[in-house]
N, CA, C, O and the ligand as a Tripos MOL2 file, in Angstrom:
@<TRIPOS>MOLECULE
protein
  313   311    79     0     0
PROTEIN
NO_CHARGES

@<TRIPOS>ATOM
      1 N         166.5910   97.1670   39.0940 N.3       1 MET1
      2 CA        167.1300   97.7580   40.3000 C.3       1 MET1
      3 C         166.3130   97.4800   41.5000 C.2       1 MET1
      4 O         165.1650   97.9070   41.6210 O.2       1 MET1
      5 N         166.9090   96.7700   42.3700 N.am      2 THR2
      6 CA        166.2530   96.5550   43.6910 C.3       2 THR2
      7 C         166.7500   97.3150   44.8030 C.2       2 THR2
      8 O         167.9520   97.3600   45.0670 O.2       2 THR2
      9 N         165.8800   97.9040   45.4540 N.am      3 ARG3
     10 CA        166.2170   98.7130   46.6670 C.3       3 ARG3
     11 C         166.0110   97.8050   47.9770 C.2       3 ARG3
     12 O         165.0900   96.9950   48.0720 O.2       3 ARG3
     13 N         166.9490   98.0260   48.9510 N.am      4 LEU4
     14 CA        166.7290   97.2580   50.1150 C.3       4 LEU4
     15 C         165.4250   97.6660   50.8510 C.2       4 LEU4
     16 O         165.0800   98.8460   50.9160 O.2       4 LEU4
     17 N         164.7330   96.6850   51.3870 N.am      5 GLN5
     18 CA        163.5970   96.7740   52.0990 C.3       5 GLN5
     19 C         163.9960   97.5100   53.3290 C.2       5 GLN5
     20 O         165.1370   97.4450   53.7860 O.2       5 GLN5
     21 N         162.9620   98.2650   53.8960 N.am      6 LYS6
     22 CA        163.1460   98.8360   55.3200 C.3       6 LYS6
     23 C         163.1750   97.6980   56.2430 C.2       6 LYS6
     24 O         162.2830   96.8500   56.2160 O.2       6 LYS6
     25 N         164.1910   97.6410   57.0840 N.am      7 ILE7
     26 CA        164.2330   96.5560   58.0730 C.3       7 ILE7
     27 C         164.5620   97.0550   59.4880 C.2       7 ILE7
     28 O         165.0330   98.1820   59.6370 O.2       7 ILE7
     29 N         164.3370   96.2830   60.4800 N.am      8 THR8
     30 CA        164.6890   96.6970   61.8210 C.3       8 THR8
     31 C         166.0800   96.0950   62.1700 C.2       8 THR8
     32 O         166.6150   95.2410   61.4640 O.2       8 THR8
     33 N         166.6160   96.5860   63.2820 N.am      9 PHE9
     34 CA        167.9500   96.0810   63.7430 C.3       9 PHE9
     35 C         167.7900   94.6030   64.1660 C.2       9 PHE9
     36 O         168.7250   93.8300   63.9580 O.2       9 PHE9
     37 N         166.6930   94.1900   64.7260 N.am     10 GLY10
     38 CA        166.5060   92.7720   65.0100 C.3      10 GLY10
     39 C         166.5010   91.8500   63.7500 C.2      10 GLY10
     40 O         167.0250   90.7360   63.7760 O.2      10 GLY10
     41 N         165.9000   92.3510   62.6730 N.am     11 GLU11
     42 CA        165.9170   91.5460   61.4760 C.3      11 GLU11
     43 C         167.2760   91.5090   60.8640 C.2      11 GLU11
     44 O         167.6680   90.5250   60.2370 O.2      11 GLU11
     45 N         168.0740   92.6990   61.0670 N.am     12 MET12
     46 CA        169.3980   92.7860   60.5070 C.3      12 MET12
     47 C         170.3490   91.7230   61.2080 C.2      12 MET12
     48 O         171.1600   91.0280   60.5940 O.2      12 MET12
     49 N         170.1530   91.6950   62.4770 N.am     13 ARG13
     50 CA        170.8600   90.7400   63.3930 C.3      13 ARG13
     51 C         170.6090   89.2870   63.0630 C.2      13 ARG13
     52 O         171.5360   88.4780   63.0400 O.2      13 ARG13
     53 N         169.2560   88.9270   62.7880 N.am     14 ALA14
     54 CA        168.8180   87.7660   62.5110 C.3      14 ALA14
     55 C         169.4410   87.2850   61.1450 C.2      14 ALA14
     56 O         169.6480   86.0850   60.9640 O.2      14 ALA14
     57 N         169.7270   88.1960   60.2180 N.am     15 ALA15
     58 CA        170.3270   87.9080   58.9030 C.3      15 ALA15
     59 C         171.8680   87.6970   59.1460 C.2      15 ALA15
     60 O         172.5460   87.3000   58.1980 O.2      15 ALA15
     61 N         172.4170   87.9240   60.2820 N.am     16 GLY16
     62 CA        173.8550   87.7480   60.5550 C.3      16 GLY16
     63 C         174.6400   88.9590   60.3220 C.2      16 GLY16
     64 O         175.8690   88.9410   60.2510 O.2      16 GLY16
     65 N         173.8790   90.0820   60.1950 N.am     17 VAL17
     66 CA        174.6890   91.3460   60.0250 C.3      17 VAL17
     67 C         174.8070   92.2070   61.2790 C.2      17 VAL17
     68 O         173.8240   92.6360   61.8830 O.2      17 VAL17
     69 N         176.0230   92.4230   61.6160 N.am     18 ARG18
     70 CA        176.1830   93.2120   62.9470 C.3      18 ARG18
     71 C         176.9870   94.5680   62.5360 C.2      18 ARG18
     72 O         177.0470   95.4450   63.3980 O.2      18 ARG18
     73 N         177.5180   94.7640   61.4580 N.am     19 ASN19
     74 CA        178.0970   96.0420   61.0110 C.3      19 ASN19
     75 C         177.1950   96.8260   60.3140 C.2      19 ASN19
     76 O         176.3830   96.2860   59.5630 O.2      19 ASN19
     77 N         177.2290   98.1680   60.4780 N.am     20 VAL20
     78 CA        176.4240   99.0620   59.6280 C.3      20 VAL20
     79 C         177.3050  100.0020   58.8240 C.2      20 VAL20
     80 O         178.3740  100.3490   59.3260 O.2      20 VAL20
     81 N         176.9920  100.4030   57.7420 N.am     21 LEU21
     82 CA        177.6540  101.3980   56.8780 C.3      21 LEU21
     83 C         176.8020  102.6680   57.0190 C.2      21 LEU21
     84 O         175.5850  102.7340   56.8460 O.2      21 LEU21
     85 N         177.6340  103.6640   57.3610 N.am     22 ILE22
     86 CA        177.0060  105.0530   57.3790 C.3      22 ILE22
     87 C         177.4820  105.9770   56.4100 C.2      22 ILE22
     88 O         178.6380  106.3960   56.4670 O.2      22 ILE22
     89 N         176.6460  106.3440   55.4820 N.am     23 TYR23
     90 CA        176.9510  107.2860   54.4190 C.3      23 TYR23
     91 C         176.5860  108.6740   54.7130 C.2      23 TYR23
     92 O         175.4310  108.9210   55.0600 O.2      23 TYR23
     93 N         177.4880  109.6340   54.6030 N.am     24 CYS24
     94 CA        177.1080  111.0100   54.6690 C.3      24 CYS24
     95 C         176.1540  111.4340   53.5570 C.2      24 CYS24
     96 O         176.3730  111.0290   52.4160 O.2      24 CYS24
     97 N         175.1350  112.2020   53.8080 N.am     25 THR25
     98 CA        174.0780  112.6150   52.8370 C.3      25 THR25
     99 C         174.5460  113.7500   52.0020 C.2      25 THR25
    100 O         173.9500  114.1100   50.9870 O.2      25 THR25
    101 N         175.6810  114.3300   52.4760 N.am     26 ASP26
    102 CA        176.1630  115.5850   51.6520 C.3      26 ASP26
    103 C         176.8050  115.0990   50.3240 C.2      26 ASP26
    104 O         177.6930  114.2480   50.2950 O.2      26 ASP26
    105 N         176.3070  115.6810   49.2730 N.am     27 ASP27
    106 CA        176.7950  115.2220   47.9340 C.3      27 ASP27
    107 C         178.2640  115.5480   47.7650 C.2      27 ASP27
    108 O         178.9000  114.8180   47.0040 O.2      27 ASP27
    109 N         178.9150  116.5840   48.3950 N.am     28 THR28
    110 CA        180.1340  116.8480   48.1470 C.3      28 THR28
    111 C         181.1230  116.2900   49.0740 C.2      28 THR28
    112 O         182.3350  116.3680   48.8730 O.2      28 THR28
    113 N         180.5510  115.6900   50.1580 N.am     29 CYS29
    114 CA        181.4360  114.8680   51.0850 C.3      29 CYS29
    115 C         181.4950  113.4430   50.9010 C.2      29 CYS29
    116 O         182.5670  112.8590   50.7410 O.2      29 CYS29
    117 N         180.2820  112.8120   50.9180 N.am     30 CYS30
    118 CA        180.1650  111.3690   50.5130 C.3      30 CYS30
    119 C         181.0320  110.4090   51.4230 C.2      30 CYS30
    120 O         181.4150  109.3060   51.0340 O.2      30 CYS30
    121 N         181.3050  110.9380   52.6800 N.am     31 ARG31
    122 CA        182.0930  110.0980   53.4840 C.3      31 ARG31
    123 C         181.2730  108.9280   53.8250 C.2      31 ARG31
    124 O         180.0600  109.0780   53.9700 O.2      31 ARG31
    125 N         181.8550  107.7120   53.9730 N.am     32 CYS32
    126 CA        181.2990  106.4240   54.2980 C.3      32 CYS32
    127 C         182.1720  105.7790   55.3800 C.2      32 CYS32
    128 O         183.3650  105.5410   55.1910 O.2      32 CYS32
    129 N         181.5040  105.4960   56.5620 N.am     33 ILE33
    130 CA        182.2510  104.7560   57.4830 C.3      33 ILE33
    131 C         181.6080  103.4950   57.8280 C.2      33 ILE33
    132 O         180.3830  103.4060   57.7490 O.2      33 ILE33
    133 N         182.3460  102.4860   58.2150 N.am     34 THR34
    134 CA        181.7290  101.2290   58.7320 C.3      34 THR34
    135 C         181.7990  101.2240   60.2890 C.2      34 THR34
    136 O         182.7990  101.5890   60.9080 O.2      34 THR34
    137 N         180.7560  100.8190   60.8130 N.am     35 VAL35
    138 CA        180.6620  100.8710   62.2930 C.3      35 VAL35
    139 C         180.5650   99.3250   62.7760 C.2      35 VAL35
    140 O         179.4800   98.7520   62.6770 O.2      35 VAL35
    141 N         181.6380   98.6840   63.2700 N.am     36 PRO36
    142 CA        181.5250   97.2150   63.6440 C.3      36 PRO36
    143 C         180.6090   97.0930   64.8710 C.2      36 PRO36
    144 O         180.6490   97.8790   65.8170 O.2      36 PRO36
    145 N         179.8410   96.1180   64.7830 N.am     37 ASP37
    146 CA        178.9700   95.7580   65.8860 C.3      37 ASP37
    147 C         177.9950   96.8180   66.3510 C.2      37 ASP37
    148 O         177.5180   96.7160   67.4810 O.2      37 ASP37
    149 N         177.6730   97.8040   65.5830 N.am     38 ASP38
    150 CA        176.9330   98.9200   65.9200 C.3      38 ASP38
    151 C         175.4340   98.3060   66.1400 C.2      38 ASP38
    152 O         174.6760   98.7900   66.9820 O.2      38 ASP38
    153 N         175.1020   97.2950   65.3830 N.am     39 ALA39
    154 CA        173.6890   96.7360   65.5190 C.3      39 ALA39
    155 C         173.4140   96.3130   67.0870 C.2      39 ALA39
    156 O         172.2800   96.3880   67.5600 O.2      39 ALA39
    157 N         174.3980   95.9220   67.7520 N.am     40 ASP40
    158 CA        174.2480   95.4490   69.1110 C.3      40 ASP40
    159 C         173.6200   96.4770   70.0600 C.2      40 ASP40
    160 O         172.9480   96.1150   71.0270 O.2      40 ASP40
    161 N         173.8500   97.7670   69.7680 N.am     41 ARG41
    162 CA        173.3960   98.7410   70.8070 C.3      41 ARG41
    163 C         172.0240   99.3330   70.5270 C.2      41 ARG41
    164 O         171.6320  100.3410   71.1150 O.2      41 ARG41
    165 N         171.3310   98.7120   69.6510 N.am     42 TRP42
    166 CA        169.9110   99.2090   69.3230 C.3      42 TRP42
    167 C         168.9480   98.1340   69.5790 C.2      42 TRP42
    168 O         169.2570   96.9510   69.4340 O.2      42 TRP42
    169 N         167.7900   98.5220   69.9560 N.am     43 PRO43
    170 CA        166.7030   97.5300   70.2990 C.3      43 PRO43
    171 C         166.2310   96.9020   68.9150 C.2      43 PRO43
    172 O         166.2620   97.4790   67.8280 O.2      43 PRO43
    173 N         165.7730   95.5620   69.1750 N.am     44 ASP44
    174 CA        165.4590   94.7780   68.0200 C.3      44 ASP44
    175 C         164.2540   95.3550   67.1490 C.2      44 ASP44
    176 O         164.1500   95.0990   65.9500 O.2      44 ASP44
    177 N         163.3750   96.1340   67.8320 N.am     45 GLU45
    178 CA        162.1770   96.5820   67.0550 C.3      45 GLU45
    179 C         162.4130   98.0280   66.4560 C.2      45 GLU45
    180 O         161.5120   98.6450   65.8880 O.2      45 GLU45
    181 N         163.6400   98.4990   66.6180 N.am     46 LEU46
    182 CA        163.9160   99.8850   66.0560 C.3      46 LEU46
    183 C         164.2540   99.6620   64.5240 C.2      46 LEU46
    184 O         164.9790   98.7590   64.1070 O.2      46 LEU46
    185 N         163.6120  100.6330   63.7360 N.am     47 TRP47
    186 CA        163.8220  100.7060   62.3200 C.3      47 TRP47
    187 C         165.2590  101.3140   62.0940 C.2      47 TRP47
    188 O         165.5850  102.3000   62.7550 O.2      47 TRP47
    189 N         166.0650  100.7980   61.2460 N.am     48 ILE48
    190 CA        167.2830  101.3790   60.9470 C.3      48 ILE48
    191 C         167.2070  102.8190   60.5170 C.2      48 ILE48
    192 O         168.0660  103.6290   60.8650 O.2      48 ILE48
    193 N         166.1810  103.1380   59.7620 N.am     49 SER49
    194 CA        165.9350  104.5430   59.2770 C.3      49 SER49
    195 C         165.5920  105.4120   60.3520 C.2      49 SER49
    196 O         165.7160  106.6300   60.2250 O.2      49 SER49
    197 N         165.1390  104.8480   61.4800 N.am     50 ASP50
    198 CA        164.8680  105.7730   62.6430 C.3      50 ASP50
    199 C         165.9790  106.4340   63.3680 C.2      50 ASP50
    200 O         165.7800  107.4540   64.0280 O.2      50 ASP50
    201 N         167.2120  105.8450   63.2550 N.am     51 VAL51
    202 CA        168.2810  106.3900   63.8010 C.3      51 VAL51
    203 C         169.1980  107.2740   62.8730 C.2      51 VAL51
    204 O         170.1710  107.8930   63.3030 O.2      51 VAL51
    205 N         168.8090  107.2730   61.6110 N.am     52 GLU52
    206 CA        169.6470  107.9870   60.6180 C.3      52 GLU52
    207 C         169.7950  109.4330   60.9950 C.2      52 GLU52
    208 O         170.8850  109.9580   60.7670 O.2      52 GLU52
    209 N         168.8100  110.1640   61.5610 N.am     53 ASP53
    210 CA        168.9120  111.5330   61.7580 C.3      53 ASP53
    211 C         169.6830  111.7840   63.1120 C.2      53 ASP53
    212 O         169.8450  112.9450   63.4880 O.2      53 ASP53
    213 N         170.1220  110.8140   63.7900 N.am     54 LYS54
    214 CA        171.0100  110.8320   64.9940 C.3      54 LYS54
    215 C         172.3680  111.0900   64.6500 C.2      54 LYS54
    216 O         173.1040  111.5850   65.5030 O.2      54 LYS54
    217 N         172.8270  110.8020   63.4370 N.am     55 PHE55
    218 CA        174.2520  110.6910   63.1310 C.3      55 PHE55
    219 C         174.5920  112.0910   62.6140 C.2      55 PHE55
    220 O         173.8510  112.7330   61.8700 O.2      55 PHE55
    221 N         175.7550  112.5020   63.0650 N.am     56 VAL56
    222 CA        176.4830  113.7260   62.4470 C.3      56 VAL56
    223 C         177.7110  113.3950   61.8200 C.2      56 VAL56
    224 O         178.5290  112.7780   62.5020 O.2      56 VAL56
    225 N         178.0030  113.6980   60.6180 N.am     57 CYS57
    226 CA        179.1600  113.3490   59.9170 C.3      57 CYS57
    227 C         180.3480  113.9860   60.5420 C.2      57 CYS57
    228 O         180.4130  115.1970   60.7530 O.2      57 CYS57
    229 N         181.3500  113.0790   60.8510 N.am     58 THR58
    230 CA        182.5810  113.6860   61.4400 C.3      58 THR58
    231 C         183.4890  114.4350   60.5130 C.2      58 THR58
    232 O         184.4020  115.0860   61.0220 O.2      58 THR58
    233 N         183.3490  114.4180   59.2580 N.am     59 ALA59
    234 CA        184.1190  115.0110   58.2680 C.3      59 ALA59
    235 C         183.4850  116.4200   57.9990 C.2      59 ALA59
    236 O         184.2100  117.4150   57.9860 O.2      59 ALA59
    237 N         182.2990  116.4980   57.8110 N.am     60 CYS60
    238 CA        181.6530  117.7650   57.2880 C.3      60 CYS60
    239 C         180.6500  118.4420   58.1570 C.2      60 CYS60
    240 O         180.2650  119.5900   57.9320 O.2      60 CYS60
    241 N         180.1890  117.6380   59.2540 N.am     61 GLY61
    242 CA        179.2610  118.1670   60.1820 C.3      61 GLY61
    243 C         177.7550  118.0260   59.7180 C.2      61 GLY61
    244 O         176.8380  118.5070   60.3840 O.2      61 GLY61
    245 N         177.5650  117.3750   58.6010 N.am     62 GLN62
    246 CA        176.2590  117.2450   58.0890 C.3      62 GLN62
    247 C         175.4280  116.3990   59.0460 C.2      62 GLN62
    248 O         175.8960  115.3690   59.5300 O.2      62 GLN62
    249 N         174.1790  116.8330   59.3250 N.am     63 ARG63
    250 CA        173.2420  116.0580   60.1730 C.3      63 ARG63
    251 C         172.5470  115.0860   59.3860 C.2      63 ARG63
    252 O         172.1880  115.4140   58.2550 O.2      63 ARG63
    253 N         172.2930  113.8860   59.8390 N.am     64 GLY64
    254 CA        171.5120  112.8670   59.0530 C.3      64 GLY64
    255 C         172.3650  112.0290   58.2400 C.2      64 GLY64
    256 O         173.3460  112.5390   57.6990 O.2      64 GLY64
    257 N         172.0970  110.7630   58.0890 N.am     65 ALA65
    258 CA        173.0220  109.8980   57.3260 C.3      65 ALA65
    259 C         172.1240  108.7460   56.7150 C.2      65 ALA65
    260 O         170.9760  108.5290   57.1000 O.2      65 ALA65
    261 N         172.7250  108.0800   55.7890 N.am     66 ASP66
    262 CA        172.1050  107.0940   55.1740 C.3      66 ASP66
    263 C         172.6970  105.7380   55.7600 C.2      66 ASP66
    264 O         173.8400  105.3830   55.4720 O.2      66 ASP66
    265 N         172.0230  105.1390   56.4370 N.am     67 ILE67
    266 CA        172.4460  103.8680   57.1240 C.3      67 ILE67
    267 C         172.0150  102.4730   56.4770 C.2      67 ILE67
    268 O         170.8340  102.1670   56.3120 O.2      67 ILE67
    269 N         173.0050  101.7260   56.1550 N.am     68 ARG68
    270 CA        172.6490  100.5020   55.4650 C.3      68 ARG68
    271 C         173.4180   99.3380   56.1940 C.2      68 ARG68
    272 O         174.5250   99.4790   56.7150 O.2      68 ARG68
    273 N         172.6680   98.1310   56.1630 N.am     69 PRO69
    274 CA        173.3840   96.9320   56.7130 C.3      69 PRO69
    275 C         174.5270   96.6030   55.9040 C.2      69 PRO69
    276 O         174.4630   96.7410   54.6820 O.2      69 PRO69
    277 N         175.6690   96.1410   56.5270 N.am     70 ASP70
    278 CA        176.7880   95.7130   55.7190 C.3      70 ASP70
    279 C         176.6620   94.2670   55.3920 C.2      70 ASP70
    280 O         177.1960   93.3940   56.0760 O.2      70 ASP70
    281 N         175.9120   94.0220   54.2830 N.am     71 TRP71
    282 CA        175.5860   92.6040   53.8560 C.3      71 TRP71
    283 C         176.8390   91.8730   53.4070 C.2      71 TRP71
    284 O         176.8970   90.6430   53.4190 O.2      71 TRP71
    285 N         177.8940   92.6900   52.9890 N.am     72 ALA72
    286 CA        179.0510   92.0290   52.3920 C.3      72 ALA72
    287 C         179.8520   91.3560   53.5820 C.2      72 ALA72
    288 O         180.4650   90.3030   53.4120 O.2      72 ALA72
    289 N         179.8180   91.9520   54.6710 N.am     73 ALA73
    290 CA        180.5950   91.4430   55.9530 C.3      73 ALA73
    291 C         179.8610   90.2110   56.4020 C.2      73 ALA73
    292 O         180.5090   89.2900   56.8970 O.2      73 ALA73
    293 N         178.5190   90.1220   56.2640 N.am     74 ALA74
    294 CA        177.7970   88.9860   56.7240 C.3      74 ALA74
    295 C         178.1680   87.7650   55.9060 C.2      74 ALA74
    296 O         178.3130   86.6600   56.4310 O.2      74 ALA74
    297 N         178.3220   87.9940   54.5720 N.am     75 LYS75
    298 CA        178.5980   86.9700   53.6760 C.3      75 LYS75
    299 C         179.9630   86.3470   54.0160 C.2      75 LYS75
    300 O         180.0370   85.1210   54.1100 O.2      75 LYS75
    301 N         180.9570   87.0560   54.1900 N.am     76 THR76
    302 CA        182.2430   86.6000   54.4460 C.3      76 THR76
    303 C         182.3170   85.8320   55.7160 C.2      76 THR76
    304 O         183.2000   84.9830   55.8380 O.2      76 THR76
    305 N         181.4810   86.0510   56.6560 N.am     77 ARG77
    306 CA        181.4350   85.3640   57.9600 C.3      77 ARG77
    307 C         180.8870   83.9550   57.7730 C.2      77 ARG77
    308 O         181.2760   83.0310   58.4870 O.2      77 ARG77
    309 N         179.9950   83.7980   56.8250 N.am     78 ALA78
    310 CA        179.3150   82.5130   56.6940 C.3      78 ALA78
    311 C         180.1040   81.4450   56.0070 C.2      78 ALA78
    312 O         179.6180   80.3250   55.8470 O.2      78 ALA78
    313 ZN        180.1610  114.4520   55.3950 Zn       79 ZN79
@<TRIPOS>BOND
     1     1     2 1
     2     2     3 1
     3     3     4 2
     4     3     5 am
     5     5     6 1
     6     6     7 1
     7     7     8 2
     8     7     9 am
     9     9    10 1
    10    10    11 1
    11    11    12 2
    12    11    13 am
    13    13    14 1
    14    14    15 1
    15    15    16 2
    16    15    17 am
    17    17    18 1
    18    18    19 1
    19    19    20 2
    20    19    21 am
    21    21    22 1
    22    22    23 1
    23    23    24 2
    24    23    25 am
    25    25    26 1
    26    26    27 1
    27    27    28 2
    28    27    29 am
    29    29    30 1
    30    30    31 1
    31    31    32 2
    32    31    33 am
    33    33    34 1
    34    34    35 1
    35    35    36 2
    36    35    37 am
    37    37    38 1
    38    38    39 1
    39    39    40 2
    40    39    41 am
    41    41    42 1
    42    42    43 1
    43    43    44 2
    44    43    45 am
    45    45    46 1
    46    46    47 1
    47    47    48 2
    48    47    49 am
    49    49    50 1
    50    50    51 1
    51    51    52 2
    52    51    53 am
    53    53    54 1
    54    54    55 1
    55    55    56 2
    56    55    57 am
    57    57    58 1
    58    58    59 1
    59    59    60 2
    60    59    61 am
    61    61    62 1
    62    62    63 1
    63    63    64 2
    64    63    65 am
    65    65    66 1
    66    66    67 1
    67    67    68 2
    68    67    69 am
    69    69    70 1
    70    70    71 1
    71    71    72 2
    72    71    73 am
    73    73    74 1
    74    74    75 1
    75    75    76 2
    76    75    77 am
    77    77    78 1
    78    78    79 1
    79    79    80 2
    80    79    81 am
    81    81    82 1
    82    82    83 1
    83    83    84 2
    84    83    85 am
    85    85    86 1
    86    86    87 1
    87    87    88 2
    88    87    89 am
    89    89    90 1
    90    90    91 1
    91    91    92 2
    92    91    93 am
    93    93    94 1
    94    94    95 1
    95    95    96 2
    96    95    97 am
    97    97    98 1
    98    98    99 1
    99    99   100 2
   100    99   101 am
   101   101   102 1
   102   102   103 1
   103   103   104 2
   104   103   105 am
   105   105   106 1
   106   106   107 1
   107   107   108 2
   108   107   109 am
   109   109   110 1
   110   110   111 1
   111   111   112 2
   112   111   113 am
   113   113   114 1
   114   114   115 1
   115   115   116 2
   116   115   117 am
   117   117   118 1
   118   118   119 1
   119   119   120 2
   120   119   121 am
   121   121   122 1
   122   122   123 1
   123   123   124 2
   124   123   125 am
   125   125   126 1
   126   126   127 1
   127   127   128 2
   128   127   129 am
   129   129   130 1
   130   130   131 1
   131   131   132 2
   132   131   133 am
   133   133   134 1
   134   134   135 1
   135   135   136 2
   136   135   137 am
   137   137   138 1
   138   138   139 1
   139   139   140 2
   140   139   141 am
   141   141   142 1
   142   142   143 1
   143   143   144 2
   144   143   145 am
   145   145   146 1
   146   146   147 1
   147   147   148 2
   148   147   149 am
   149   149   150 1
   150   150   151 1
   151   151   152 2
   152   151   153 am
   153   153   154 1
   154   154   155 1
   155   155   156 2
   156   155   157 am
   157   157   158 1
   158   158   159 1
   159   159   160 2
   160   159   161 am
   161   161   162 1
   162   162   163 1
   163   163   164 2
   164   163   165 am
   165   165   166 1
   166   166   167 1
   167   167   168 2
   168   167   169 am
   169   169   170 1
   170   170   171 1
   171   171   172 2
   172   171   173 am
   173   173   174 1
   174   174   175 1
   175   175   176 2
   176   175   177 am
   177   177   178 1
   178   178   179 1
   179   179   180 2
   180   179   181 am
   181   181   182 1
   182   182   183 1
   183   183   184 2
   184   183   185 am
   185   185   186 1
   186   186   187 1
   187   187   188 2
   188   187   189 am
   189   189   190 1
   190   190   191 1
   191   191   192 2
   192   191   193 am
   193   193   194 1
   194   194   195 1
   195   195   196 2
   196   195   197 am
   197   197   198 1
   198   198   199 1
   199   199   200 2
   200   199   201 am
   201   201   202 1
   202   202   203 1
   203   203   204 2
   204   203   205 am
   205   205   206 1
   206   206   207 1
   207   207   208 2
   208   207   209 am
   209   209   210 1
   210   210   211 1
   211   211   212 2
   212   211   213 am
   213   213   214 1
   214   214   215 1
   215   215   216 2
   216   215   217 am
   217   217   218 1
   218   218   219 1
   219   219   220 2
   220   219   221 am
   221   221   222 1
   222   222   223 1
   223   223   224 2
   224   223   225 am
   225   225   226 1
   226   226   227 1
   227   227   228 2
   228   227   229 am
   229   229   230 1
   230   230   231 1
   231   231   232 2
   232   231   233 am
   233   233   234 1
   234   234   235 1
   235   235   236 2
   236   235   237 am
   237   237   238 1
   238   238   239 1
   239   239   240 2
   240   239   241 am
   241   241   242 1
   242   242   243 1
   243   243   244 2
   244   243   245 am
   245   245   246 1
   246   246   247 1
   247   247   248 2
   248   247   249 am
   249   249   250 1
   250   250   251 1
   251   251   252 2
   252   251   253 am
   253   253   254 1
   254   254   255 1
   255   255   256 2
   256   255   257 am
   257   257   258 1
   258   258   259 1
   259   259   260 2
   260   259   261 am
   261   261   262 1
   262   262   263 1
   263   263   264 2
   264   263   265 am
   265   265   266 1
   266   266   267 1
   267   267   268 2
   268   267   269 am
   269   269   270 1
   270   270   271 1
   271   271   272 2
   272   271   273 am
   273   273   274 1
   274   274   275 1
   275   275   276 2
   276   275   277 am
   277   277   278 1
   278   278   279 1
   279   279   280 2
   280   279   281 am
   281   281   282 1
   282   282   283 1
   283   283   284 2
   284   283   285 am
   285   285   286 1
   286   286   287 1
   287   287   288 2
   288   287   289 am
   289   289   290 1
   290   290   291 1
   291   291   292 2
   292   291   293 am
   293   293   294 1
   294   294   295 1
   295   295   296 2
   296   295   297 am
   297   297   298 1
   298   298   299 1
   299   299   300 2
   300   299   301 am
   301   301   302 1
   302   302   303 1
   303   303   304 2
   304   303   305 am
   305   305   306 1
   306   306   307 1
   307   307   308 2
   308   307   309 am
   309   309   310 1
   310   310   311 1
   311   311   312 2
@<TRIPOS>SUBSTRUCTURE
     1 MET1         2 RESIDUE 1 A MET
     2 THR2         6 RESIDUE 1 A THR
     3 ARG3        10 RESIDUE 1 A ARG
     4 LEU4        14 RESIDUE 1 A LEU
     5 GLN5        18 RESIDUE 1 A GLN
     6 LYS6        22 RESIDUE 1 A LYS
     7 ILE7        26 RESIDUE 1 A ILE
     8 THR8        30 RESIDUE 1 A THR
     9 PHE9        34 RESIDUE 1 A PHE
    10 GLY10       38 RESIDUE 1 A GLY
    11 GLU11       42 RESIDUE 1 A GLU
    12 MET12       46 RESIDUE 1 A MET
    13 ARG13       50 RESIDUE 1 A ARG
    14 ALA14       54 RESIDUE 1 A ALA
    15 ALA15       58 RESIDUE 1 A ALA
    16 GLY16       62 RESIDUE 1 A GLY
    17 VAL17       66 RESIDUE 1 A VAL
    18 ARG18       70 RESIDUE 1 A ARG
    19 ASN19       74 RESIDUE 1 A ASN
    20 VAL20       78 RESIDUE 1 A VAL
    21 LEU21       82 RESIDUE 1 A LEU
    22 ILE22       86 RESIDUE 1 A ILE
    23 TYR23       90 RESIDUE 1 A TYR
    24 CYS24       94 RESIDUE 1 A CYS
    25 THR25       98 RESIDUE 1 A THR
    26 ASP26      102 RESIDUE 1 A ASP
    27 ASP27      106 RESIDUE 1 A ASP
    28 THR28      110 RESIDUE 1 A THR
    29 CYS29      114 RESIDUE 1 A CYS
    30 CYS30      118 RESIDUE 1 A CYS
    31 ARG31      122 RESIDUE 1 A ARG
    32 CYS32      126 RESIDUE 1 A CYS
    33 ILE33      130 RESIDUE 1 A ILE
    34 THR34      134 RESIDUE 1 A THR
    35 VAL35      138 RESIDUE 1 A VAL
    36 PRO36      142 RESIDUE 1 A PRO
    37 ASP37      146 RESIDUE 1 A ASP
    38 ASP38      150 RESIDUE 1 A ASP
    39 ALA39      154 RESIDUE 1 A ALA
    40 ASP40      158 RESIDUE 1 A ASP
    41 ARG41      162 RESIDUE 1 A ARG
    42 TRP42      166 RESIDUE 1 A TRP
    43 PRO43      170 RESIDUE 1 A PRO
    44 ASP44      174 RESIDUE 1 A ASP
    45 GLU45      178 RESIDUE 1 A GLU
    46 LEU46      182 RESIDUE 1 A LEU
    47 TRP47      186 RESIDUE 1 A TRP
    48 ILE48      190 RESIDUE 1 A ILE
    49 SER49      194 RESIDUE 1 A SER
    50 ASP50      198 RESIDUE 1 A ASP
    51 VAL51      202 RESIDUE 1 A VAL
    52 GLU52      206 RESIDUE 1 A GLU
    53 ASP53      210 RESIDUE 1 A ASP
    54 LYS54      214 RESIDUE 1 A LYS
    55 PHE55      218 RESIDUE 1 A PHE
    56 VAL56      222 RESIDUE 1 A VAL
    57 CYS57      226 RESIDUE 1 A CYS
    58 THR58      230 RESIDUE 1 A THR
    59 ALA59      234 RESIDUE 1 A ALA
    60 CYS60      238 RESIDUE 1 A CYS
    61 GLY61      242 RESIDUE 1 A GLY
    62 GLN62      246 RESIDUE 1 A GLN
    63 ARG63      250 RESIDUE 1 A ARG
    64 GLY64      254 RESIDUE 1 A GLY
    65 ALA65      258 RESIDUE 1 A ALA
    66 ASP66      262 RESIDUE 1 A ASP
    67 ILE67      266 RESIDUE 1 A ILE
    68 ARG68      270 RESIDUE 1 A ARG
    69 PRO69      274 RESIDUE 1 A PRO
    70 ASP70      278 RESIDUE 1 A ASP
    71 TRP71      282 RESIDUE 1 A TRP
    72 ALA72      286 RESIDUE 1 A ALA
    73 ALA73      290 RESIDUE 1 A ALA
    74 ALA74      294 RESIDUE 1 A ALA
    75 LYS75      298 RESIDUE 1 A LYS
    76 THR76      302 RESIDUE 1 A THR
    77 ARG77      306 RESIDUE 1 A ARG
    78 ALA78      310 RESIDUE 1 A ALA
    79 ZN79       313 GROUP 0 **** ****
């Protein structure tokens, strides 16, 4: 089992990933949304994990999210 390493938005963009997946951390909600081009609005040096607590789930109101780069979308573009 490999877990994704902690990366910054700059590293994510360098890898060709511009979309992020935002997962609700509430176990009973589990809402997941894709945010296109979200990487563009954050500074290069910012850790992805640093913005997780800025998100509030639009479905259940849970504060904090699990944010992951959308690696699948990057692959289809290449
Ligand atoms: Zn939720």
